[in-house]
N, C-alpha and C positions, 0 to 999 in steps of 0.2 A: 777604019774604025771611026765611028762617030762619037762626038763628045756629048756629054750630058750637061744640059744647061739648067741652072736653078730657076725656079719660079717664085722664090721667096719674096722678091720685091712686088710682084703682082698680087700675091696673097695678102701681104701685110701693108700694102700701100693704101692708106685711108686719108682722104682729104677732109678738111674742116667741115665741108658741107654734108658729110656722111654721118654726122652726129644725129641722134634722134631728135625729132622736132618736139615742140611743146605739146602738140596734139597726140603724138605717139606716146609721150611720157604720161599724159593724162589717161590715155587708153590703158596703159600698163597699171597705173594707179587704180583705175576702175576695176580691173580684173585681178588685183592683188589678193583680195579675200579668197577667190577661187584658186589661185596659184598656191596660196598657203594651205588651203584645205586639201589640195591634191598632194602637197608635200607631206602633210600629216597622215594621209591615207597610205602613201608609199612607206612612210616610217613604220606605221602599224603593221603593214604587210611584211616588211623586212623583219620586224621583231617576231612575228608569227612564224616566219620561215627559219629562224635561227634555232628553234627547238620544237618539240612536239607541241602543237597548238593545244591550248586549254580554253576553259570557259572565259577567262579574262581576256585572252587574245581575241577570241571571237567577238566579245563585246567591244573591245577596242577598235577592231576593224569595222564593225557595224556602225559604231558611233562616228568614226572618221568618214565612212561612206555617206552617212546621213548629213554630215557637215558639207561634203562635196555637193550633194544634191541640193541642199539649201542654198549654197553659194551660187550654184548654176541657176536655180530658180530666181534668186534675187537679181542676178545679172541679166537673165532673159527678160524679166519684167522691166528692168531699167531700159533695155534696148527697145522693147515694144511700146513703152509708155510714150516715147517720142513720136510714134506714128499715129497721130490723131486721125481718127475716122477711117483708118485702113483696116480692112478685114472684118469689120463689124457690120 
């Protein structure tokens, strides 16, 4: 019979150098409006799933989806504005 060995140390062993860098934190901050818009959309969808959807639910989901699209557009424009002379 073989013994079972735990891998808990390997899974939870994090070194100090594994913390997010300033660049990674800045990237998260840059994408935070999109993340929050996605959360709002998921919340609206969950609310609509909890009961028979009505007109208010439809409008709530549509507005939340519009905020997601707007946040994606703003983020995409920020990313492409740094590419001067590329693609034009």
